[in-house]
PDB file of N, CA, C and O in Angstrom:
ATOM      1  N   MET A   1      -4.511  28.640   7.583  1.00  0.00           N
ATOM      2  CA  MET A   1      -3.142  29.056   7.695  1.00  0.00           C
ATOM      3  C   MET A   1      -2.715  29.621   6.341  1.00  0.00           C
ATOM      4  O   MET A   1      -3.001  29.037   5.297  1.00  0.00           O
ATOM      5  N   GLU A   2      -2.039  30.745   6.370  1.00  0.00           N
ATOM      6  CA  GLU A   2      -1.536  31.368   5.144  1.00  0.00           C
ATOM      7  C   GLU A   2      -0.024  31.493   5.243  1.00  0.00           C
ATOM      8  O   GLU A   2       0.506  32.017   6.222  1.00  0.00           O
ATOM      9  N   VAL A   3       0.660  31.005   4.219  1.00  0.00           N
ATOM     10  CA  VAL A   3       2.129  31.018   4.226  1.00  0.00           C
ATOM     11  C   VAL A   3       2.646  31.570   2.904  1.00  0.00           C
ATOM     12  O   VAL A   3       1.996  31.412   1.870  1.00  0.00           O
ATOM     13  N   PRO A   4       3.815  32.221   2.928  1.00  0.00           N
ATOM     14  CA  PRO A   4       4.429  32.642   1.668  1.00  0.00           C
ATOM     15  C   PRO A   4       4.978  31.428   0.923  1.00  0.00           C
ATOM     16  O   PRO A   4       5.159  30.360   1.508  1.00  0.00           O
ATOM     17  N   ILE A   5       5.240  31.601  -0.360  1.00  0.00           N
ATOM     18  CA  ILE A   5       5.672  30.486  -1.202  1.00  0.00           C
ATOM     19  C   ILE A   5       6.987  29.875  -0.717  1.00  0.00           C
ATOM     20  O   ILE A   5       7.181  28.665  -0.830  1.00  0.00           O
ATOM     21  N   THR A   6       7.889  30.692  -0.179  1.00  0.00           N
ATOM     22  CA  THR A   6       9.168  30.140   0.296  1.00  0.00           C
ATOM     23  C   THR A   6       8.964  29.208   1.481  1.00  0.00           C
ATOM     24  O   THR A   6       9.627  28.175   1.576  1.00  0.00           O
ATOM     25  N   GLN A   7       8.059  29.559   2.382  1.00  0.00           N
ATOM     26  CA  GLN A   7       7.758  28.668   3.510  1.00  0.00           C
ATOM     27  C   GLN A   7       7.044  27.420   3.021  1.00  0.00           C
ATOM     28  O   GLN A   7       7.268  26.325   3.537  1.00  0.00           O
ATOM     29  N   PHE A   8       6.180  27.588   2.020  1.00  0.00           N
ATOM     30  CA  PHE A   8       5.493  26.430   1.453  1.00  0.00           C
ATOM     31  C   PHE A   8       6.493  25.449   0.869  1.00  0.00           C
ATOM     32  O   PHE A   8       6.342  24.240   1.044  1.00  0.00           O
ATOM     33  N   ARG A   9       7.534  25.954   0.165  1.00  0.00           N
ATOM     34  CA  ARG A   9       8.562  25.073  -0.395  1.00  0.00           C
ATOM     35  C   ARG A   9       9.286  24.299   0.694  1.00  0.00           C
ATOM     36  O   ARG A   9       9.572  23.113   0.528  1.00  0.00           O
ATOM     37  N   ARG A  10       9.586  24.959   1.804  1.00  0.00           N
ATOM     38  CA  ARG A  10      10.305  24.293   2.900  1.00  0.00           C
ATOM     39  C   ARG A  10       9.441  23.249   3.594  1.00  0.00           C
ATOM     40  O   ARG A  10       9.939  22.200   4.003  1.00  0.00           O
ATOM     41  N   GLU A  11       8.147  23.533   3.729  1.00  0.00           N
ATOM     42  CA  GLU A  11       7.264  22.687   4.532  1.00  0.00           C
ATOM     43  C   GLU A  11       6.164  22.041   3.687  1.00  0.00           C
ATOM     44  O   GLU A  11       5.052  21.836   4.173  1.00  0.00           O
ATOM     45  N   ILE A  12       6.461  21.724   2.444  1.00  0.00           N
ATOM     46  CA  ILE A  12       5.418  21.260   1.518  1.00  0.00           C
ATOM     47  C   ILE A  12       4.689  20.016   2.028  1.00  0.00           C
ATOM     48  O   ILE A  12       3.464  19.937   1.934  1.00  0.00           O
ATOM     49  N   PHE A  13       5.432  19.040   2.570  1.00  0.00           N
ATOM     50  CA  PHE A  13       4.783  17.801   3.005  1.00  0.00           C
ATOM     51  C   PHE A  13       3.915  18.028   4.246  1.00  0.00           C
ATOM     52  O   PHE A  13       2.808  17.496   4.332  1.00  0.00           O
ATOM     53  N   ALA A  14       4.404  18.801   5.191  1.00  0.00           N
ATOM     54  CA  ALA A  14       3.620  19.072   6.396  1.00  0.00           C
ATOM     55  C   ALA A  14       2.360  19.863   6.053  1.00  0.00           C
ATOM     56  O   ALA A  14       1.292  19.596   6.603  1.00  0.00           O
ATOM     57  N   LEU A  15       2.481  20.837   5.146  1.00  0.00           N
ATOM     58  CA  LEU A  15       1.316  21.639   4.781  1.00  0.00           C
ATOM     59  C   LEU A  15       0.305  20.827   3.968  1.00  0.00           C
ATOM     60  O   LEU A  15      -0.902  20.997   4.137  1.00  0.00           O
ATOM     61  N   CYS A  16       0.786  19.952   3.093  1.00  0.00           N
ATOM     62  CA  CYS A  16      -0.139  19.102   2.340  1.00  0.00           C
ATOM     63  C   CYS A  16      -0.852  18.124   3.275  1.00  0.00           C
ATOM     64  O   CYS A  16      -2.044  17.867   3.109  1.00  0.00           O
ATOM     65  N   ASN A  17      -0.135  17.584   4.246  1.00  0.00           N
ATOM     66  CA  ASN A  17      -0.772  16.701   5.228  1.00  0.00           C
ATOM     67  C   ASN A  17      -1.815  17.449   6.036  1.00  0.00           C
ATOM     68  O   ASN A  17      -2.863  16.896   6.373  1.00  0.00           O
ATOM     69  N   GLN A  18      -1.528  18.715   6.349  1.00  0.00           N
ATOM     70  CA  GLN A  18      -2.495  19.532   7.075  1.00  0.00           C
ATOM     71  C   GLN A  18      -3.757  19.720   6.228  1.00  0.00           C
ATOM     72  O   GLN A  18      -4.868  19.662   6.756  1.00  0.00           O
ATOM     73  N   ALA A  19      -3.596  19.941   4.930  1.00  0.00           N
ATOM     74  CA  ALA A  19      -4.754  20.075   4.043  1.00  0.00           C
ATOM     75  C   ALA A  19      -5.519  18.758   3.951  1.00  0.00           C
ATOM     76  O   ALA A  19      -6.750  18.757   3.920  1.00  0.00           O
ATOM     77  N   LEU A  20      -4.798  17.636   3.905  1.00  0.00           N
ATOM     78  CA  LEU A  20      -5.463  16.335   3.872  1.00  0.00           C
ATOM     79  C   LEU A  20      -6.270  16.075   5.134  1.00  0.00           C
ATOM     80  O   LEU A  20      -7.305  15.408   5.092  1.00  0.00           O
ATOM     81  N   ASP A  21      -5.794  16.602   6.255  1.00  0.00           N
ATOM     82  CA  ASP A  21      -6.494  16.420   7.528  1.00  0.00           C
ATOM     83  C   ASP A  21      -7.669  17.377   7.693  1.00  0.00           C
ATOM     84  O   ASP A  21      -8.343  17.363   8.723  1.00  0.00           O
ATOM     85  N   GLY A  22      -7.917  18.214   6.675  1.00  0.00           N
ATOM     86  CA  GLY A  22      -9.078  19.103   6.733  1.00  0.00           C
ATOM     87  C   GLY A  22      -8.750  20.543   7.056  1.00  0.00           C
ATOM     88  O   GLY A  22      -9.654  21.378   7.074  1.00  0.00           O
ATOM     89  N   GLY A  23      -7.491  20.869   7.313  1.00  0.00           N
ATOM     90  CA  GLY A  23      -7.117  22.255   7.602  1.00  0.00           C
ATOM     91  C   GLY A  23      -7.035  23.076   6.329  1.00  0.00           C
ATOM     92  O   GLY A  23      -6.834  22.541   5.239  1.00  0.00           O
ATOM     93  N   GLU A  24      -7.195  24.398   6.484  1.00  0.00           N
ATOM     94  CA  GLU A  24      -7.092  25.283   5.327  1.00  0.00           C
ATOM     95  C   GLU A  24      -5.654  25.722   5.168  1.00  0.00           C
ATOM     96  O   GLU A  24      -5.014  26.148   6.130  1.00  0.00           O
ATOM     97  N   VAL A  25      -5.146  25.616   3.948  1.00  0.00           N
ATOM     98  CA  VAL A  25      -3.782  26.052   3.661  1.00  0.00           C
ATOM     99  C   VAL A  25      -3.850  27.013   2.485  1.00  0.00           C
ATOM    100  O   VAL A  25      -4.316  26.662   1.401  1.00  0.00           O
ATOM    101  N   TRP A  26      -3.371  28.243   2.722  1.00  0.00           N
ATOM    102  CA  TRP A  26      -3.317  29.261   1.678  1.00  0.00           C
ATOM    103  C   TRP A  26      -1.855  29.601   1.432  1.00  0.00           C
ATOM    104  O   TRP A  26      -1.072  29.740   2.372  1.00  0.00           O
ATOM    105  N   VAL A  27      -1.494  29.735   0.161  1.00  0.00           N
ATOM    106  CA  VAL A  27      -0.136  30.093  -0.222  1.00  0.00           C
ATOM    107  C   VAL A  27      -0.198  31.410  -0.977  1.00  0.00           C
ATOM    108  O   VAL A  27      -1.031  31.591  -1.865  1.00  0.00           O
ATOM    109  N   THR A  28       0.700  32.335  -0.612  1.00  0.00           N
ATOM    110  CA  THR A  28       0.764  33.612  -1.310  1.00  0.00           C
ATOM    111  C   THR A  28       2.003  33.666  -2.192  1.00  0.00           C
ATOM    112  O   THR A  28       3.109  33.328  -1.770  1.00  0.00           O
ATOM    113  N   HIS A  29       1.785  34.099  -3.427  1.00  0.00           N
ATOM    114  CA  HIS A  29       2.903  34.236  -4.367  1.00  0.00           C
ATOM    115  C   HIS A  29       2.610  35.406  -5.294  1.00  0.00           C
ATOM    116  O   HIS A  29       1.605  35.417  -6.005  1.00  0.00           O
ATOM    117  N   ARG A  30       3.507  36.393  -5.278  1.00  0.00           N
ATOM    118  CA  ARG A  30       3.380  37.594  -6.116  1.00  0.00           C
ATOM    119  C   ARG A  30       2.029  38.286  -5.929  1.00  0.00           C
ATOM    120  O   ARG A  30       1.406  38.741  -6.889  1.00  0.00           O
ATOM    121  N   GLY A  31       1.602  38.352  -4.690  1.00  0.00           N
ATOM    122  CA  GLY A  31       0.371  39.054  -4.376  1.00  0.00           C
ATOM    123  C   GLY A  31      -0.909  38.270  -4.650  1.00  0.00           C
ATOM    124  O   GLY A  31      -2.007  38.794  -4.464  1.00  0.00           O
ATOM    125  N   ARG A  32      -0.780  37.044  -5.082  1.00  0.00           N
ATOM    126  CA  ARG A  32      -1.961  36.230  -5.344  1.00  0.00           C
ATOM    127  C   ARG A  32      -2.027  35.108  -4.317  1.00  0.00           C
ATOM    128  O   ARG A  32      -1.005  34.634  -3.820  1.00  0.00           O
ATOM    129  N   ARG A  33      -3.246  34.698  -4.013  1.00  0.00           N
ATOM    130  CA  ARG A  33      -3.447  33.632  -3.029  1.00  0.00           C
ATOM    131  C   ARG A  33      -3.917  32.372  -3.728  1.00  0.00           C
ATOM    132  O   ARG A  33      -4.722  32.411  -4.658  1.00  0.00           O
ATOM    133  N   PHE A  34      -3.381  31.234  -3.243  1.00  0.00           N
ATOM    134  CA  PHE A  34      -3.778  29.924  -3.744  1.00  0.00           C
ATOM    135  C   PHE A  34      -4.220  29.083  -2.556  1.00  0.00           C
ATOM    136  O   PHE A  34      -3.596  29.117  -1.495  1.00  0.00           O
ATOM    137  N   ARG A  35      -5.277  28.344  -2.736  1.00  0.00           N
ATOM    138  CA  ARG A  35      -5.735  27.476  -1.653  1.00  0.00           C
ATOM    139  C   ARG A  35      -5.382  26.037  -2.015  1.00  0.00           C
ATOM    140  O   ARG A  35      -5.633  25.592  -3.135  1.00  0.00           O
ATOM    141  N   ILE A  36      -4.801  25.317  -1.063  1.00  0.00           N
ATOM    142  CA  ILE A  36      -4.436  23.916  -1.250  1.00  0.00           C
ATOM    143  C   ILE A  36      -5.549  23.068  -0.657  1.00  0.00           C
ATOM    144  O   ILE A  36      -5.808  23.112   0.545  1.00  0.00           O
ATOM    145  N   VAL A  37      -6.207  22.292  -1.523  1.00  0.00           N
ATOM    146  CA  VAL A  37      -7.279  21.396  -1.071  1.00  0.00           C
ATOM    147  C   VAL A  37      -7.105  20.047  -1.741  1.00  0.00           C
ATOM    148  O   VAL A  37      -6.702  19.990  -2.902  1.00  0.00           O
ATOM    149  N   PRO A  38      -7.398  18.961  -1.044  1.00  0.00           N
ATOM    150  CA  PRO A  38      -7.315  17.639  -1.676  1.00  0.00           C
ATOM    151  C   PRO A  38      -8.466  17.451  -2.662  1.00  0.00           C
ATOM    152  O   PRO A  38      -9.550  18.010  -2.495  1.00  0.00           O
ATOM    153  N   GLU A  39      -8.202  16.659  -3.683  1.00  0.00           N
ATOM    154  CA  GLU A  39      -9.213  16.387  -4.688  1.00  0.00           C
ATOM    155  C   GLU A  39     -10.113  15.243  -4.222  1.00  0.00           C
ATOM    156  O   GLU A  39      -9.615  14.210  -3.776  1.00  0.00           O
ATOM    157  N   GLY A  40     -11.405  15.413  -4.319  1.00  0.00           N
ATOM    158  CA  GLY A  40     -12.353  14.354  -3.990  1.00  0.00           C
ATOM    159  C   GLY A  40     -12.430  14.084  -2.491  1.00  0.00           C
ATOM    160  O   GLY A  40     -11.763  14.740  -1.691  1.00  0.00           O
ATOM    161  N   PRO A  41     -13.260  13.103  -2.129  1.00  0.00           N
ATOM    162  CA  PRO A  41     -13.413  12.756  -0.714  1.00  0.00           C
ATOM    163  C   PRO A  41     -12.159  12.059  -0.185  1.00  0.00           C
ATOM    164  O   PRO A  41     -11.409  11.456  -0.954  1.00  0.00           O
ATOM    165  N   PRO A  42     -11.934  12.140   1.119  1.00  0.00           N
ATOM    166  CA  PRO A  42     -10.755  11.476   1.684  1.00  0.00           C
ATOM    167  C   PRO A  42     -10.848   9.964   1.506  1.00  0.00           C
ATOM    168  O   PRO A  42     -11.907   9.366   1.703  1.00  0.00           O
ATOM    169  N   ALA A  43      -9.735   9.362   1.135  1.00  0.00           N
ATOM    170  CA  ALA A  43      -9.689   7.907   0.921  1.00  0.00           C
ATOM    171  C   ALA A  43      -9.070   7.236   2.134  1.00  0.00           C
ATOM    172  O   ALA A  43      -8.167   7.779   2.772  1.00  0.00           O
ATOM    173  N   SER A  44      -9.563   6.065   2.436  1.00  0.00           N
ATOM    174  CA  SER A  44      -8.957   5.312   3.528  1.00  0.00           C
ATOM    175  C   SER A  44      -7.670   4.700   3.030  1.00  0.00           C
ATOM    176  O   SER A  44      -7.452   4.615   1.821  1.00  0.00           O
ATOM    177  N   ARG A  45      -6.816   4.273   3.935  1.00  0.00           N
ATOM    178  CA  ARG A  45      -5.544   3.673   3.541  1.00  0.00           C
ATOM    179  C   ARG A  45      -5.783   2.400   2.732  1.00  0.00           C
ATOM    180  O   ARG A  45      -5.046   2.122   1.786  1.00  0.00           O
ATOM    181  N   LEU A  46      -6.790   1.637   3.090  1.00  0.00           N
ATOM    182  CA  LEU A  46      -7.078   0.409   2.352  1.00  0.00           C
ATOM    183  C   LEU A  46      -7.668   0.709   0.982  1.00  0.00           C
ATOM    184  O   LEU A  46      -7.499  -0.070   0.044  1.00  0.00           O
ATOM    185  N   GLY A  47      -8.354   1.830   0.867  1.00  0.00           N
ATOM    186  CA  GLY A  47      -8.952   2.193  -0.402  1.00  0.00           C
ATOM    187  C   GLY A  47      -7.923   2.559  -1.459  1.00  0.00           C
ATOM    188  O   GLY A  47      -8.228   2.527  -2.651  1.00  0.00           O
ATOM    189  N   ARG A  48      -6.715   2.907  -1.043  1.00  0.00           N
ATOM    190  CA  ARG A  48      -5.668   3.285  -1.989  1.00  0.00           C
ATOM    191  C   ARG A  48      -4.892   2.089  -2.520  1.00  0.00           C
ATOM    192  O   ARG A  48      -4.064   2.249  -3.416  1.00  0.00           O
ATOM    193  N   ILE A  49      -5.136   0.903  -1.992  1.00  0.00           N
ATOM    194  CA  ILE A  49      -4.414  -0.283  -2.446  1.00  0.00           C
ATOM    195  C   ILE A  49      -5.011  -0.760  -3.761  1.00  0.00           C
ATOM    196  O   ILE A  49      -6.222  -0.951  -3.870  1.00  0.00           O
ATOM    197  N   ALA A  50      -4.167  -0.949  -4.741  1.00  0.00           N
ATOM    198  CA  ALA A  50      -4.637  -1.443  -6.036  1.00  0.00           C
ATOM    199  C   ALA A  50      -4.725  -2.963  -5.983  1.00  0.00           C
ATOM    200  O   ALA A  50      -3.733  -3.627  -5.682  1.00  0.00           O
ATOM    201  N   PRO A  51      -5.890  -3.520  -6.267  1.00  0.00           N
ATOM    202  CA  PRO A  51      -6.015  -4.981  -6.232  1.00  0.00           C
ATOM    203  C   PRO A  51      -5.241  -5.615  -7.374  1.00  0.00           C
ATOM    204  O   PRO A  51      -5.167  -5.071  -8.476  1.00  0.00           O
ATOM    205  N   MET A  52      -4.672  -6.764  -7.092  1.00  0.00           N
ATOM    206  CA  MET A  52      -3.936  -7.498  -8.114  1.00  0.00           C
ATOM    207  C   MET A  52      -4.678  -8.785  -8.429  1.00  0.00           C
ATOM    208  O   MET A  52      -5.105  -9.511  -7.530  1.00  0.00           O
ATOM    209  N   GLU A  53      -4.823  -9.051  -9.700  1.00  0.00           N
ATOM    210  CA  GLU A  53      -5.455 -10.289 -10.109  1.00  0.00           C
ATOM    211  C   GLU A  53      -4.388 -11.153 -10.767  1.00  0.00           C
ATOM    212  O   GLU A  53      -3.978 -10.902 -11.900  1.00  0.00           O
ATOM    213  N   ILE A  54      -3.952 -12.160 -10.050  1.00  0.00           N
ATOM    214  CA  ILE A  54      -2.932 -13.057 -10.562  1.00  0.00           C
ATOM    215  C   ILE A  54      -3.544 -14.442 -10.673  1.00  0.00           C
ATOM    216  O   ILE A  54      -3.965 -15.037  -9.681  1.00  0.00           O
ATOM    217  N   VAL A  55      -3.584 -14.934 -11.879  1.00  0.00           N
ATOM    218  CA  VAL A  55      -4.151 -16.252 -12.126  1.00  0.00           C
ATOM    219  C   VAL A  55      -3.159 -17.009 -12.992  1.00  0.00           C
ATOM    220  O   VAL A  55      -2.719 -16.512 -14.029  1.00  0.00           O
ATOM    221  N   ASN A  56      -2.813 -18.200 -12.568  1.00  0.00           N
ATOM    222  CA  ASN A  56      -1.932 -19.055 -13.346  1.00  0.00           C
ATOM    223  C   ASN A  56      -2.771 -20.218 -13.861  1.00  0.00           C
ATOM    224  O   ASN A  56      -3.083 -21.138 -13.104  1.00  0.00           O
ATOM    225  N   PRO A  57      -3.139 -20.187 -15.136  1.00  0.00           N
ATOM    226  CA  PRO A  57      -4.000 -21.252 -15.656  1.00  0.00           C
ATOM    227  C   PRO A  57      -3.306 -22.612 -15.707  1.00  0.00           C
ATOM    228  O   PRO A  57      -3.973 -23.642 -15.796  1.00  0.00           O
ATOM    229  N   GLU A  58      -1.981 -22.624 -15.650  1.00  0.00           N
ATOM    230  CA  GLU A  58      -1.242 -23.878 -15.723  1.00  0.00           C
ATOM    231  C   GLU A  58      -1.013 -24.499 -14.341  1.00  0.00           C
ATOM    232  O   GLU A  58      -0.484 -25.606 -14.237  1.00  0.00           O
ATOM    233  N   ALA A  59      -1.408 -23.794 -13.291  1.00  0.00           N
ATOM    234  CA  ALA A  59      -1.196 -24.312 -11.937  1.00  0.00           C
ATOM    235  C   ALA A  59      -2.117 -25.505 -11.692  1.00  0.00           C
ATOM    236  O   ALA A  59      -3.281 -25.474 -12.091  1.00  0.00           O
ATOM    237  N   PRO A  60      -1.619 -26.546 -11.048  1.00  0.00           N
ATOM    238  CA  PRO A  60      -2.468 -27.711 -10.777  1.00  0.00           C
ATOM    239  C   PRO A  60      -3.480 -27.395  -9.671  1.00  0.00           C
ATOM    240  O   PRO A  60      -3.266 -26.506  -8.846  1.00  0.00           O
ATOM    241  N   ASP A  61      -4.559 -28.128  -9.675  1.00  0.00           N
ATOM    242  CA  ASP A  61      -5.570 -27.992  -8.640  1.00  0.00           C
ATOM    243  C   ASP A  61      -5.059 -28.677  -7.383  1.00  0.00           C
ATOM    244  O   ASP A  61      -4.932 -29.901  -7.342  1.00  0.00           O
ATOM    245  N   LEU A  62      -4.769 -27.888  -6.360  1.00  0.00           N
ATOM    246  CA  LEU A  62      -4.176 -28.439  -5.136  1.00  0.00           C
ATOM    247  C   LEU A  62      -5.167 -29.215  -4.286  1.00  0.00           C
ATOM    248  O   LEU A  62      -4.785 -29.832  -3.291  1.00  0.00           O
ATOM    249  N   ASN A  63      -6.416 -29.189  -4.663  1.00  0.00           N
ATOM    250  CA  ASN A  63      -7.424 -29.926  -3.901  1.00  0.00           C
ATOM    251  C   ASN A  63      -7.598 -31.359  -4.389  1.00  0.00           C
ATOM    252  O   ASN A  63      -8.374 -32.115  -3.805  1.00  0.00           O
ATOM    253  N   GLU A  64      -6.898 -31.742  -5.435  1.00  0.00           N
ATOM    254  CA  GLU A  64      -6.995 -33.114  -5.923  1.00  0.00           C
ATOM    255  C   GLU A  64      -6.333 -34.056  -4.920  1.00  0.00           C
ATOM    256  O   GLU A  64      -5.253 -33.749  -4.415  1.00  0.00           O
ATOM    257  N   PRO A  65      -6.958 -35.196  -4.622  1.00  0.00           N
ATOM    258  CA  PRO A  65      -6.401 -36.127  -3.628  1.00  0.00           C
ATOM    259  C   PRO A  65      -5.000 -36.628  -3.982  1.00  0.00           C
ATOM    260  O   PRO A  65      -4.175 -36.816  -3.088  1.00  0.00           O
ATOM    261  N   VAL A  66      -4.719 -36.844  -5.250  1.00  0.00           N
ATOM    262  CA  VAL A  66      -3.397 -37.351  -5.644  1.00  0.00           C
ATOM    263  C   VAL A  66      -2.322 -36.326  -5.304  1.00  0.00           C
ATOM    264  O   VAL A  66      -1.279 -36.676  -4.752  1.00  0.00           O
ATOM    265  N   LEU A  67      -2.573 -35.075  -5.628  1.00  0.00           N
ATOM    266  CA  LEU A  67      -1.602 -34.028  -5.330  1.00  0.00           C
ATOM    267  C   LEU A  67      -1.457 -33.811  -3.828  1.00  0.00           C
ATOM    268  O   LEU A  67      -0.368 -33.514  -3.338  1.00  0.00           O
ATOM    269  N   GLU A  68      -2.554 -33.961  -3.108  1.00  0.00           N
ATOM    270  CA  GLU A  68      -2.510 -33.804  -1.657  1.00  0.00           C
ATOM    271  C   GLU A  68      -1.595 -34.865  -1.042  1.00  0.00           C
ATOM    272  O   GLU A  68      -0.807 -34.562  -0.146  1.00  0.00           O
ATOM    273  N   ASP A  69      -1.699 -36.096  -1.517  1.00  0.00           N
ATOM    274  CA  ASP A  69      -0.842 -37.171  -1.016  1.00  0.00           C
ATOM    275  C   ASP A  69       0.623 -36.905  -1.349  1.00  0.00           C
ATOM    276  O   ASP A  69       1.499 -37.094  -0.506  1.00  0.00           O
ATOM    277  N   GLU A  70       0.889 -36.461  -2.592  1.00  0.00           N
ATOM    278  CA  GLU A  70       2.260 -36.156  -2.996  1.00  0.00           C
ATOM    279  C   GLU A  70       2.841 -35.033  -2.143  1.00  0.00           C
ATOM    280  O   GLU A  70       4.001 -35.088  -1.736  1.00  0.00           O
ATOM    281  N   THR A  71       2.045 -34.039  -1.883  1.00  0.00           N
ATOM    282  CA  THR A  71       2.502 -32.911  -1.067  1.00  0.00           C
ATOM    283  C   THR A  71       2.819 -33.367   0.348  1.00  0.00           C
ATOM    284  O   THR A  71       3.837 -32.968   0.914  1.00  0.00           O
ATOM    285  N   LYS A  72       1.963 -34.194   0.922  1.00  0.00           N
ATOM    286  CA  LYS A  72       2.217 -34.705   2.275  1.00  0.00           C
ATOM    287  C   LYS A  72       3.503 -35.520   2.326  1.00  0.00           C
ATOM    288  O   LYS A  72       4.260 -35.419   3.291  1.00  0.00           O
ATOM    289  N   ILE A  73       3.758 -36.327   1.297  1.00  0.00           N
ATOM    290  CA  ILE A  73       4.978 -37.137   1.260  1.00  0.00           C
ATOM    291  C   ILE A  73       6.203 -36.227   1.194  1.00  0.00           C
ATOM    292  O   ILE A  73       7.184 -36.461   1.900  1.00  0.00           O
ATOM    293  N   GLU A  74       6.155 -35.181   0.346  1.00  0.00           N
ATOM    294  CA  GLU A  74       7.277 -34.249   0.243  1.00  0.00           C
ATOM    295  C   GLU A  74       7.505 -33.521   1.559  1.00  0.00           C
ATOM    296  O   GLU A  74       8.646 -33.341   1.984  1.00  0.00           O
ATOM    297  N   MET A  75       6.426 -33.106   2.202  1.00  0.00           N
ATOM    298  CA  MET A  75       6.560 -32.393   3.474  1.00  0.00           C
ATOM    299  C   MET A  75       7.127 -33.305   4.549  1.00  0.00           C
ATOM    300  O   MET A  75       7.952 -32.877   5.357  1.00  0.00           O
ATOM    301  N   LYS A  76       6.693 -34.554   4.564  1.00  0.00           N
ATOM    302  CA  LYS A  76       7.190 -35.505   5.557  1.00  0.00           C
ATOM    303  C   LYS A  76       8.681 -35.757   5.356  1.00  0.00           C
ATOM    304  O   LYS A  76       9.436 -35.815   6.326  1.00  0.00           O
ATOM    305  N   LYS A  77       9.112 -35.908   4.100  1.00  0.00           N
ATOM    306  CA  LYS A  77      10.536 -36.103   3.818  1.00  0.00           C
ATOM    307  C   LYS A  77      11.352 -34.897   4.267  1.00  0.00           C
ATOM    308  O   LYS A  77      12.415 -35.053   4.868  1.00  0.00           O
ATOM    309  N   ALA A  78      10.866 -33.715   3.981  1.00  0.00           N
ATOM    310  CA  ALA A  78      11.584 -32.501   4.380  1.00  0.00           C
ATOM    311  C   ALA A  78      11.653 -32.394   5.899  1.00  0.00           C
ATOM    312  O   ALA A  78      12.690 -32.019   6.446  1.00  0.00           O
ATOM    313  N   TRP A  79      10.577 -32.714   6.571  1.00  0.00           N
ATOM    314  CA  TRP A  79      10.550 -32.647   8.031  1.00  0.00           C
ATOM    315  C   TRP A  79      11.516 -33.661   8.631  1.00  0.00           C
ATOM    316  O   TRP A  79      12.266 -33.354   9.557  1.00  0.00           O
ATOM    317  N   GLU A  80      11.483 -34.866   8.092  1.00  0.00           N
ATOM    318  CA  GLU A  80      12.376 -35.905   8.609  1.00  0.00           C
ATOM    319  C   GLU A  80      13.842 -35.557   8.371  1.00  0.00           C
ATOM    320  O   GLU A  80      14.687 -35.823   9.226  1.00  0.00           O
ATOM    321  N   SER A  81      14.147 -34.972   7.230  1.00  0.00           N
ATOM    322  CA  SER A  81      15.546 -34.623   6.967  1.00  0.00           C
ATOM    323  C   SER A  81      16.021 -33.513   7.899  1.00  0.00           C
ATOM    324  O   SER A  81      17.212 -33.415   8.193  1.00  0.00           O
ATOM    325  N   ASP A  82      15.107 -32.688   8.356  1.00  0.00           N
ATOM    326  CA  ASP A  82      15.493 -31.603   9.280  1.00  0.00           C
ATOM    327  C   ASP A  82      15.591 -32.092  10.723  1.00  0.00           C
ATOM    328  O   ASP A  82      16.410 -31.576  11.484  1.00  0.00           O
ATOM    329  N   TRP A  83      14.776 -33.077  11.121  1.00  0.00           N
ATOM    330  CA  TRP A  83      14.677 -33.433  12.524  1.00  0.00           C
ATOM    331  C   TRP A  83      15.232 -34.803  12.909  1.00  0.00           C
ATOM    332  O   TRP A  83      15.502 -35.051  14.085  1.00  0.00           O
ATOM    333  N   PHE A  84      15.402 -35.672  11.957  1.00  0.00           N
ATOM    334  CA  PHE A  84      15.906 -37.001  12.295  1.00  0.00           C
ATOM    335  C   PHE A  84      17.321 -37.173  11.776  1.00  0.00           C
ATOM    336  O   PHE A  84      17.638 -36.805  10.645  1.00  0.00           O
ATOM    337  N   ILE A  85      18.155 -37.735  12.619  1.00  0.00           N
ATOM    338  CA  ILE A  85      19.509 -38.073  12.186  1.00  0.00           C
ATOM    339  C   ILE A  85      19.529 -39.572  11.952  1.00  0.00           C
ATOM    340  O   ILE A  85      19.349 -40.353  12.887  1.00  0.00           O
ATOM    341  N   LEU A  86      19.742 -39.969  10.733  1.00  0.00           N
ATOM    342  CA  LEU A  86      19.693 -41.399  10.405  1.00  0.00           C
ATOM    343  C   LEU A  86      21.065 -41.993  10.363  1.00  0.00           C
ATOM    344  O   LEU A  86      21.214 -43.187  10.103  1.00  0.00           O
TER     345      LEU A  86
END
């Protein structure tokens, strides 16, 4: 597809998406032609996600039996306060 620069300005997102999908997009400006092509191989949506590494060295080990018991007691108290009328 070949479009003048004014049409390219109006439809920039649709034309760029067309190029991403593998279609050819040519833009003409002042008698010169430009081809719009994506850089590199197509990336999957998951490939564009930047991984985050979050580590809190001060966080307690939740697998310790003492902490597990404390957590269960807190959860039981919260559950009872929501569901039991004393």
